[in-house]
N, C-alpha and C positions, 0 to 999 in steps of 0.2 A: 504494500500500500504506500502511496506517495503522499507526503504532507507538505505543509508550508512552514517555513522558518518563522517563529514568532518575533524574532529580533529584526531581521533584515527583509523579510518578505519573500525570499527566494522560494520558488515553488519546485515541485518534483524532487523532494528529498525523501529518501527511503525512511520509513518509520523505524527501521533497524539501525539507522545511523546514530553514532554516539554524539556527533556534533555537526553543525551546518558546514558544508564544504566552502561556502562563500565567506561567512563572517566568523566561524568557529564557535558560535553559540552552542553551549551544551544542550543537547536534546534529551539526554537521559541523565538522571541523577547519578552521581558517582557513588559507588557503594564501597564501604570499608570492608575489607576481607577479614572478618573476625577469625576465620579458621586459619588464615595465614599466620596470625600471632601465635596460635597454639603450636604450629609446626616450627616456627622460628624459635620459640621457647624450648622445644624439644632439641633442636640443633644446638642451642646454647648450653643446655644441660649436658648434652653429649660431649661437647668440647670441654666443659668443666670437668667431667668425669675422666676424660683422657688426660688432662693436665694433672689432676690429682693422682691418677694411675701412674703416670711417669714419676711423680714425686715419691710415691710409695715404693716403686721399683728401685729408685736410687737410694732410698733409706732402708733397704733390706726387708721390705715387706712385699716380696715378689709375687706371691699367689694372689693377694688382694689387689695389687697393682695391675696384674694381668687381667683379672676379672673386670676391674673398672675400665681398662682399655677396651676390652671387648664390648662391654655394655655401652660405653661412650660411642664407639664406632657404630654400633647397632642403632643407637638413638639418632646419630647424625644421618645415617642412611634412611631411617624411617621418617625423619623430618623432611628430607628431600623428596622421598617417594610420596608421602602424604600430601605435601604441597603440590606436587605435580599431579597427583591423582585428583585432587579437588579443584585445581585451578587451571589445569591444562598446561 
């Protein structure tokens, strides 16, 4: 369906367009990706787990450090996969 821009009056704009191609007026409200925050948080927690894991390995807590490294890597990967899955 074609619509008219409410700002500049240009006609024949797709109703699927995000903004008017002539004046740039936003035709759709921008949405905040709430799920993106969840996945970014998971990536940050994974990175923190990796850092703590390295510190534990250096301070002779090898087993716990390796577990944290693996869990941290898993969290980072799942954060990227989750963000990709939900947002393309």
